[in-house]
Structure formats: structure tokens, C-alpha cells
N, C-alpha and C positions, 0 to 999 in steps of 0.2 A: 617833661613829657618824653617818653620813650617811643621811638618809631621803628618798626621792624618791617621787613619785606620778605615774603616767602621765597622769592627768587634770589634776592641778594640784599645785603644791608646797604642802606643809603645814608650818605652824609648829607644832612640838611644844610644847604648853604644858599646864598643868594644867586640863583641861577636864572638866566633868561630862557624863556621857551623859544626855540628857533621856529622857523616857518615850517612846522611839521604837519600842519592841518589843511593844507591846500586841497588834498584829496578827500578830506572828511566832509560828510554832510553834517556840519557842526553849527548851523544857525537854527534858532527856534522856528523861524518862518519856513524852513524846509519841511517841517512836520505839521504845518497847517493841514486841516482836512478840507479838501475841495472837491465838490461834485459839479458835474455839468448837465445833470438831469435832475428833475424834481424828486423829492423824497416820496411823494404821492400820499403817504399816510404816516401816522405817528411812528411806525416802525422804521421809517426813513428819516428820523429826526436827529438833530444835533443837540447836545446838552449845553447849557450856559447858566451861569449863576453868579451871585455876589457873596456866597457863603451862607446866606440865609434864604434868599429868594432864588428860585430856579425856573427854568423854562426848557421844554423840549420844542425845538423849532424846526419846521419843515415847510416845503412849498408843495401845494396840492397840484394835481395834474393840470388843472385849469390855470395855474399861475398864482392862485391866492396864497398869501403867507398865513400860516397857522401855527399856533403855539399853545401848549398846556402851561399853566401857571402853578407853581408849587411853593411851599414854604416849610421850613424845618419844624415848625411848631403848630401846624394845623391839625391838632388832635381832636378826634370826634368824641362823642359821649361814651363810646365803648373802647376807646384807645386805638382807633385806626388813624393813620396819618393820611389825610385826604388832600386831593388837589383843590385849587381855588377856582378852577374853571378852564375854559378854552376860549381863545380869541382868534377870529379869522379876519384878515385884512384884505379887502378887494379893491382893485384900482380900475378906473374907467378913464380913457380907453384902456383895455387890457394890454399891458406891455409885454406879456410873455411871448418869447420867441425861442424855440428850442435850439436855434443856431447860436444865440448869444447868451443863453442862460448860464449862470454859475451861482453856487452857494458855497461860501468859504468860512470856516472857523478860523479867525485870526487870533492865534494863541497869545501873541505878544501883547495885544491890546484888550483881550477879553471881550471880543465882539464877533458877531456874525455879519458878513456882507453878502447881500443877495443882489446880483446884477441881472437885469433884463436887457442890457445894452444901454440905451439912453436913460433908462430909469433904474435907480438903485435904492436899496434899503439897507440902512445900518441899524442893527439890533444889538443892544447892550443893556446890561443890568448894572446900574451904578454901584461901583465897589464901596462907596461911602455913604449912599443914601438909599432908602427903600423905594426905588422906582425902576420900572422896566421902560426903556426908551426905544421907540421905533421911529427912526427918521427916514423920510422919503424925499429924494431929490430926483428931478426929472427935467430934461431939456425942454419938454413940452408940458403944459399944464395938465394935471390929472385930478380926478375926483376920487375920494376915498370913502369906502363904507367899512365900518368896524362892527363886527357882530360878536357879541358875547354869548357863548354856549354853556349850558349847564345841564347835567344829566340827573341831578338829584332834585327832581321836581316834586316828588311826593314820597311819603314814608312807605318803605317796602321791606319785606323780610330779606335776609341774606341767606339763601338756602344752599344745601348740598355742598358741592366742591367749592363754590364761591366762599363758603364759610371758612376756608383755609386762610382768608385774609383777616380773620379775627382769631387771635390766640387767647385761649383761656375761657371762652364762652362759645355758644353757638353749636352748630351741628357736628363739628369735628374736634371736639374737646377730648382731653386725655381721660378724665375721671368719669365722664358721663353722668355726673351728679350735680352739675351747675346749669345755669340758664341755657336752654337750647334755642329760645326764640330771641334772635338778635336782628336789629333793623338798621337800615340806612335811612336816616332822617332827612327831611327836605331842607333845601336852602331857601333863602329869602331874596327876592328881587325888590328893592325899594323903588316904588313907582313914582311917576309924576315929575321926573327931572327934565331939565331943558338942555343941558350941555354935558351930561355925564351919565355913566352907568354905575349903579351901586348894587353889589351883590355880596351876600355873606351867609355864613352858617352860624347859627347860635345854638350852643349846647343847652338844652332845657333840662337835662338830667345827666347823671354821671354814675359810673360804676365804682367810683372811689370809696364811698362810705360803706357800701356793701362788701367790698373787698376787705376793708379793715375788719368788719364784723366777722366775716368768714375766717379770717386769719388771727382772730382773738386779739386784735389791736385797736378795738373801738376806743379804748382809753386814750389813744394817741390822736384822735381826730381833731382835737383842739390844738395840736402841735404843728399842724400843717394845713394850709388852706386847700380846699378841694381844687386840684389842678385842672379839672375838666369842666366843672359846672360853670355855666354862663361864660364860657370861653367863646369869643367871636373871632372868626377868621374869614376874610374876604377881600374884595378888590373894589377900587374906584377906577374907572376907565374914562379918560378925557383926552382932548387934543386940540391942536390949533384950528380954530374956526369950525369945530365939530358941534353939531346939534343932534338932539334926539329925534330919530324917526320912530322909535318905539322905546320901551323900557330896556331893551337889550340890543338896540342898534343905533349907532351914531353915523351920520353922514356929513360930508363937508358941504358948506354952502356954495362955494365957488371953486372952480378948478384952480390949482396952484402948482408952482414948481417946487415948493418946499412945504412939507407937512411934518408935524410931530405928533405922535400918539404916545400917551403915557399911561401906564398901569401902576397904580399905587396899592400894593398889598399891605394888609395890616392884621396882626393878631393882638387881641387884648381881652381882658376880662371885665365884664360889666353888662350894662344894658345895650340894646341895639342902638338906641339914641346916642349913648356915649361913644359907641364904635363909630357911628356916622360922623359925629362931631370931630372925633380924633382923626379919622382918615381924611376928612375935608381940610382940617387944619394942617395935617402933614402934607397934603397935596399943595395947599396954598404956599406953605413955606418953601417947598422945593421949586414950584413954578416961578417964583420971583428971582430965583438964583440964576446967575449967568451960566447958560448951558455949556458954553465953550470952556469955562473954568471948571465946571463939573467934569466934563470929558477929559480935560487935562489931568485932573486929580485922579480920575478913574484909571487912565493910562499909566500914571505914575505908580499907583498901587500895584498894577499888574507887572510893571517893569521891575519894581522892587521885589515882588514875589519871585519872578524868574531869576533874578540876580542872587537870591539866597543860596541856590544850589543848582546843579545841572549835571547831566550825564549824556555825552554824545559819543556813540560807538561807531567804528567803521572798520573796514578791512581791505587790503589790497587784493584779496581773493574774492572773485565775484560772488560765489555761493556764500562764503562767510560774511560778505558785506550785506547781502540780502537779509540774512538772519540778524546782523547787527542793527540794521535799520528797523526791522520789525520790533526788536527789543527796545531800541531807543524810542520809537513811536509809542509803544505800549506804556513805557515808563512815564513819558511826558503826558500822555493823555489821561492816565490814571491820576497823576498828580494834579492835573487840571481839574478833573472831576472832584477830587478831594477839596480843592480850593473853592469850587463852585458851591459846595454843600457843607463846608466844615466850620463856618463862623456863626452859626445860628444859635437859637436858644435850646436846641436839642442836638445830641450827637448824631453822627452819620448813621443812617439805617443801613445795615449790611445787605438787606434784601431789597435792593433797588434804589437806595438813597432817596433823593427827591426827584428821580428821573424815570419813575415807572410810567408806562403808557397803557392805553387801552389794548385789548387783545383781540379786537374784532377781526383782524387779518392774520392772527397767529395760526400757525399750522400745529395740529396735534392737540395735546392736553392743554387745558386751561384757556382755550379759545372762547371768544365771545363775551369777555368781561370789560367793564369800564376801567378808566385809568386809576381808580382807587384800589384796584386789586393788587395785592402782593402776597405771594405765598409766605406763610409763617407769621403774617400779621404784624402787629405793632410793638410787640415786646422786644427787648434787647437781650440777645444771647451773647454772653461774654466771649465764648469761643470764637464768635464771628466778629463782634463789635470791635474787639481789640486790634484787629489786623491793620486797618488803615492808620491807626495811631502809632503803631510801632514803626511804620514807614516815615512818620513825620519828624522823628528825632534827627536822623542824619540829614534829612532834607532841610532842616531848619524851620519847619512850619509850626513853630511853637504856639502861635496864636490859634491855629486850628485844633490844638489839643485841649484848650481850655473848656469847651463845651462838655467834653467827656468827663474831665475832672469835676466840673461844676455839678453835673448830674449826680455823680456819686457822693459828692460832699453834701448836696442838698438832701439826699436820701439817708445820710449817715445817722441823724437823730432817730429816724424811724427804725433803722437796722439795729441800733443800740437798744431801742425799746423792745424789738422783737427778740433779741438775744436774751435780755433780762426776763422777758415773759416766758419764752420757751425753755430756757436752760438755767435760769437763775444764776447767771454769772455776768461779768462785765465783758466789754469789748463789743465787736460787731462782726457779723458775717453778711455776705451778699449772695443772693441766689444766682445760679447760673442764668436762669431766665427771669427777667425782671421788667415790670412796668417802669416807665421812666421816673415815677415818683418813689419807687423802692419796694413795692410789694411783689410777691409771687403773682403770676397769672392765676386766676381763681381755680381753674380746673387742674393746674399743676399741683396746687396745694390740696385741693379737694374740698367740695362744699358740704358734703355730709360728714360731719365730724363725730358722729356717734361712736364712742369707744375708741376714738383715734386721739392720741396725745397731741398737744399743741406742738407745732413745728414739724411734725411728721408728714411728709408730702405723699400724695397718692402717686405722683409721677416718679417711678423708680430711677429714671435717668438722671434726675437732679437731686435725689434725696439727701445725699451727703456730698454733693458736688459744689464746693464753695471756693473754688480757685480764684474767682474774679477779684476779690479784695486783695489777695496775695500778689497776683501778677500785676494788678494795677499799682500796687505799692512799689514794685520794682520799676515800673514805667515812670512813676512820679519821681523816684530816686534818680533815674537817668535824666529826666527833665531838669531836675536841679543841677545835676552834674554838668549838663550842657549850658544851662542859662545862668547858673550861679545867682539866681534870684532869691535873696533873703526873704523877701515878702512872700514868695511862694512857699518857701520852707516853713515859715511861721504860720501862714494861714491855711495851708493845704497839706503839705507833706507830713509834718509832725502830727497834726491832729488826726489825719486819716490813718496813717500807718500805725500809730500807737494803738488805735482801737483794734486794728486787724491783728497785730501781734499779741495783744491782750487776749483776744478770743482764742487764738491757737494755744496760748499759754495755759488758759483756764478750762478749756472745753473737755479735754480727754484726761483720764487718770494716768498716773505713772504706773508702769509695770513693776514686777519684782526686782528688775535691774535698775530701777530709778529712772528709766527712760519713758518718754511719752508713748503710750500705746494707742495708736490711731485705730480704734476699733469701737463701733462700726465706722466704715469709711468707704469711699469710692476711689478708684484710680481713673480720674476723668469720667466721661460718660461711658467708657468702654467696659470697665470691670466694675459691676455693681456690688460685688462683694470683695472687699480688700482690707488687709491689715497692714498698716504702715506703708501707705502709698508713696512712691518716689516723688511725684510732683510736690506734695506737701513738705517732705523732708528737705529736698534741695531748695525749694522755694523759701521756706522759713529761714533756713541758714543764709541764703543769699540776701534776702531782704534785711534780716537782722544785722548782718555784717555791713551792709550799705549804710544802715542807720547809725551804727557804731562809728563809722568813719566820718560822720558829719562833724562840723566844728562844734567845740564845746559849748558855744553860746546857745545852741539849739537843743541840746540834750543834757539833762541834769544827771548827776551821779547815780541817783536811785534808779532812774530808767536804764542807764547803762548796765548796772548790775543785773537788772531784770532781764535784759536782752542777752547778756552773756550767759546767764543761767539757762535761758530758753535754748540757746544754741547747744549748751552742754547736755541738755536733757533730750536732745533729738536722738532717735535711734539711728543705726548705721544706714547708709545708702543701700537699698535692696539690690542684690546681685543674683544671677543665675549662672549656670555653667553649661557650656556646649563644647563637646570634644575636649574637655579638660581645661577650657579657657574661660575666665570670668567675663560676663556681660552684665550690663545694667538690666534690671528687672522692673516691671510696672509697680510691684509692691513686694513685701515679704511673703504675703499670701494673696492670691488673686484668683477669682473665678467669676462665673455668671457674665460671660462676655456678651455685649449687646451693641457695640458700635465699632467704628473703623479707625480708631486713633492708635498711636504708639506712645503710651504714657511714659515709657522709659526714656524717650527722646526729649522729654521736657528738661532733662539734665543738660541738654545742649542748647535748645531754644524752647522756651524763653529764658531759662534761668542761667545759662552760660557757665555752668560749673565745670563742664568738660569742653575742650576745644583746642584750637591751635595755641601753643605756648603754655598749656596747662597740663598738670599730671593726668594720666589716664587716657590720653588721646587714642592710643591703640585700642583700648577696651571700648571706647566710644565708637570708633570706626567699626569694630566687629559687631557692636550692637546695631549700628545703622544697617549693615549688610545682612543682619540676621532678623531684622524686624518683620512683623507680620504684614504690615500694610505699606505698599510702595506707590499708592495712588498719587496722582498729581492733579492739581486743579481745585477750584473752590477753596475751602479753608485748609486743605491738606498742606502741611508745612515741611514736607520732605526737602523741597528745594532750599529752604532757609537753613535747615540743619546740615545739608550737604555742604553748603558754603562755609558754615562755621567749622566744619571738619576738614576744610581744604580739599574737598572732592570736586575738583574743577569740572571734569567731564560730566559728572552727574548733574551738578548745579546748572551748567550751561544748557544741557539738553532740556531740563525741566523749564527754565525760564523762556527759552525759545518756544517750546510747546505752549506754555501758558499765554504768552503774548501773541501767539498766532491763532488762538482759539477763542472766538467770540460767538455770541448767539446767532445762528444762521437766519433767524427771523428778523434780524436787525441789520441796518446798514452801517451804523457808526462803529468803527473798528475797536472801540474800547467798551462796548456794551457786552461784557462777558456774561456768560450764564446760559441757562439758569443754574447749572450744576446742582448743588445741594439745596439751593435757596430760591433766588429770583433774579431776574434781569433788570438793570445791570448789577451783577454780583460784585459787591465791593470787597469781598474776601479774596477773590481770584486775582484781580489785578494787584491788590495790596501785597499778597504773599510774594508775587513775582518781583514787586518793587523792593521788598525787604531783602529777598535773596540777592538781587542785583547789587544793592548797597553793600551787603556783607561779602560779596565776591570782590568788591573794590576796597573795602575798608572795614575793619573791626575794631572795637574799642572795649576797654575794661579799665575803669578809673581813668588814669592819665596815660595809660599805655595804648598805643595805636599800632595795628598791623596793617600794612598796605598790600594790596593785591594778593590776598591770601588764597584766592581761588579764581584767578583771572586767566582766561584762555589766551595763550601767546599769539594766536592768530587774529585776535581783536585788538585794534588800537582804540584808545579812548582819551577823551578830554573830559575831566570831571572836577566838580567842586562839591564837597560834602562838609557837613558840620561835624565837629569833634568836641569832646568835653572842654570846659574852660572858656566858653564864649568864643571859640575859635573856628576857623574853617581850614580845610586842606584843599588846595587846587593843584592839579597836576596833569601832565600829558604822558601817556604811555604809548610808545611807537617803536617798532623794530625791537621789541623785547627790552626796551629801556624806559625807565620812569624818570621824568624830570619834574621836580617840584617847582611850581611857579612862585 
């Protein structure tokens, strides 16, 4: 492995880190979020989760504890990701005292502690089991009332602007030729219980089969079970000595000093009775377990998570140190949110994750909606979805990446069938905007297909925008480079990437020069008319070269020849000239501009063809300074690209700005947004995370560059993952780097 440093070359030897960190705010607990006044409503909530189950937790003005419950796979009949309800915990006598109150997110243990003085609440979601645990301890006995609240009491239409929470159908669709009448269907409360609350939503219909029909894929319906029909998602609420006052209220029989409340979320497919039996069995299994052992295992999971990697920044200059702490806090909290929502059955939703809240108290646009609302709905946009996952490689959060890979792998057979149906060749392509099972959103594709060829979308923004499979291929290749998992290479990397490269090899004709002529095509969403777009050209080359570098046991000689020929058939990288000097261009020909991306910068990130230590660096820097869009925030990736180019000042400015900017309607300092999407915006914090990592460390194969864009006024103690199942840990202080 080669290790370089932009400031100086380092001899890697066994050095001890001296006591350089005494002035640094370098403990995780220093970045706990602590409040001394109640949150009052959901906009004053803290997020917490176990990777699949989540909660927004706050304390009402009267001292009641309240929380929304969420799950990564609570998909409705029309593809919306819904909440599982809200729980309110009331204590008698009321212990709230504004002088002694505090609520603290304890990052190290993955828990929230609420203190009223002599009465305390510990709230945690078991990292290893599907249960939300609320523990109450008090020096004097208290009684508890647990109220379950649900707003989906009857079927109702989703009208007007609220229809933005449905993508592909409803009042705000692209094509205007698909279903406009969409509904929020009612939940079920199972009545007649004595010591528990049971509530669920049962999908009695599904948009899946109609979507296949519209997209000429009805022949595939036997190849995949309907992912929405008869899906059940809900909760069982129970607790120590609690009995039913009503079907939605539990109360304690006697006052006690110690009380435990448990919420058991469950998603499954089947009948309502089968859901009830499974959730009750799940609860019984967990309830007989030793809670202290469960808590110890939970804390160990979080300890191991935080030990994978870290970044703690400080400065001896007061102003610089303030910025350093803002950046450190933002990085830690975004990574925490990733962990809270990244181990479920569906990937992280870019537009709010599982931590959306109601907007009853929101100022301005989109106020007055329930907690199921999220702008841009339930589909996955690759441009947005990818960003949390690029941050997980250097942080070593490889387990959090598998839900993304799984979603695309499960959709691969359908996308192969679509490729064969639409274009009559092999391979697979993936839409930019996709339902989690792999189809276009109906209105993106278009429901009126009279005189419209199969595969031709009504939405011009995504008509030829098929970058997702290509960029995901590079992400998978990097995952293998870091983990060296042969099982992953065999069951995911090779099968997926082979189909993507086959698509690009067969889809376009060769021109008179023998090179692939990418026409018609897009250059991202920005140029709707393009010939030979740069992202495709550099992306195919990068991915194919990565695959050719794999061990021989994974790739046979026939495939190697095919990929080498594919590289040879690529046209040249598009260039343009300004003041007599060459710059990267979005495509050989491009027009019909409709969005605010810089496609030419894809040669820097995500595809890493140009950058530090690589040919063409000066040209890439000129391209960066001459680009059209300089925006920062949301999914804009200028900060990442500036780090890759060693532009320290620019990268620092942008990450400080990003980590300083969160939604003014919210209290939690990592609820970014809404930006282009919705709050909490997972693109915004993830872009800043990636940029910070690349300021510290960059990788390519086995080559590592240290501190390629690091400001000398910032000291840092960091540990990041590098290729080959390794980590790098170091301290930089007084403009010197010492490897641990």
C-alpha cells in the first residue's frame, strides 16, 4: 500500500501518539445533544433507532413523554412509507419541574435519558431485537398512563399539495394520465384486549400489478410476489402491570418506583390474524429475556459502531475551534442517524428517512399535514439515495450498505426483463426514479401508451437517465475493495455489474469510427439532449477497469475480453475550450438544459478519473472553477469534488456552511432541510460527511493520500477505513501528522 500526504511524505513506522489531545473536544459524550426545556411538539423531537425501527422523541409542555414510531418497511397500498402511530406516556403525580428537567441523547449507548429530578426515563430501541423500551424509575411511586394515538381512522382522499407525498399517482403527477384519486386508508385497532394495545395497517389492495401492466411487464408478475398486497405493519404496546382502560389506553394498577413500557413493531405479509399471532409470539420471546443482558448487548453494539471510525476536530484559535466543533457534531449526528435507519428491510429514504414528523406547527409551505407526509413521496431517486451510502465506506459501516444492495439485487430480474422487453437485448438498466421493487413510478413512465413505444418515458428528466446501475457498480466494487468479501463478490458484485456492463455494451450502436455512439442520451437530469455524455464514458471505463482488476477466480477469460473491448469502444472524454485551455464537458454535444447539476464534474466524483495524483489535475481544477453551478447544500456535491481536487479553502467553507445549516422549524441540530427534498434531508448531511472524509483521506485501489485538503488551522484525531480490511488512525496537530 502506498501512502502519500499533500503536505509532506510520511514514513509509516510504529510511533506513539503523545499527549496532544488535552485541549481537544475528543470524546463522543462531548457531542451528546442535551436540552433543559421540553421540545413541546414533534418539531422539538430527537431521533433514535436500531436500524429498522425508529422514533421521534420529545416531551410535551405538560411533561408527558411523546414519540412517533416508524419502521423502514411500513409501505402502504400506494407505496408511501407510513408511521406506525404515536405514543404518549403520562405520569401521576406529574414529576415535571422546569428547574430540574433535562432530555439528553446519549450517543455512546444509543439511548435518550429524560430527567425530571427524582423521576427519570430511559428510552432505547434494542439494537438486536425489535422492541422499543421505555424504562421509568422514581424515588417515589408513580402511576403511568400510556395512550396510543393514530390519525388514520378512516379512508380519505389525499388532495392537492398533500399529494406531493405520493409520487407517480395522485393530483401532482408528471404525466397527468394516471390515477388522480389516491387515498389514505384506515388502520385497525384490535379490540377487547386486557393488557395490551394492538394496532396495524393491512394493505387490502396494491398498485404493483397495475404498474406492471402499464409498463408492459405483466408477463413478469409471476416472477415476483406482490410486495404491497396484504402487507401488515403495526405495533403491540404492553408493559409492567399495565391493563387496558380502553382499546388505545393502558394504565398501571398500582403506583410503582420502577415501570417498563414496551412497543413491539412488526411488518409481515399475510392475514391480520397471522400478524397478531406473530407479534404476540415476538413479544413473548423478548419479554422472557433478561433485560439487563439485552441492554448490555445493546450498548456493546453501539460501542462497536462508534469504534469502527471517528473524526474529532479542534483548533487552538477560538473562532476556528467553534467551526471545528460544528463540523464534528454534524458528522457524528448524521452518522448516528444513518445507523438508526440503515439496517432495515428498505434503504434509507433520502427525503426524511424514518424521522418525518407532522407539520401542524410548521411555518410556511407544507404546514398542517400528519406525520406520513414527505415531499417527493415513496420512490427512490438514485441521485439522492446514493449519498448516505458513499459516506459509509470510509466510516466502515458496511452492514448499513447491504439494504441498498439488496433492493437493487432483488429488482435485477425485473430490470433484465424490462431491458429485453423494451430493447430486445441483454443486460439490465435501472431508472433514476424507482419504486423499491424496481418499476418506474407510473406517471414517470406514463399510463396512456397509445402510439408510445415500450420503454419511452413521459417524464423527460429521466428518459435516458440510467446512471444508477453504473454508479452503484462502482460503489459495490469499492465495498469489495474494503471488505475483501469473496461471498459478496460472488453473490452480488459479479452478477450485478455484469448485467449493467452488458446493457451498456449492447444498447447503443457503434459509429463510423467503431466507437459507441451514445445517442439518444442524457447528461444526468440537466441536459436532456446529449451525445456521448461524460458520466457514461468515464463511469463505464472506471467500472470495467475495476472489474478487470478482480482476482481471476471471479472473472473468466471470455468476460475479460468483453470488458476490455467495451473500454476500447468508448468514445473520448468530452472536452471544451475556454480561453484556449481544455476543460471537461458534459457531453460531446449537449442542450435542452433543465436542472442544476454539473455533469462534467462526475469525472471527479463519483468516478475519480481526475484528482490528486492523477493526470489532468489542472484541467479538472479549471473545470471546477468554470462550472455553471456553485450551489452548496442538499444533494449538491461541490464540496466533495473540491476535496478530491485538493481545494482546501473551498471544501472547508462548504462543509462548515452545511453542518451549520439545519431546518429552522426543528430543534435537533442534524435535522437538515428541506432543501430540494424534505426534512430531515439525508443528502445534505451525507454530502458534508463524504467531503470531510475526502479532506482527510482519499483512496484508489491500494493507494492512500492523507490530508489531501486539510486546513492547517484544524487539529484532528481520526480513524477511517481504507481498502484491504484495514483502518488508518492518526492525530494531526501543529501541522504534523502522527500515525497511531
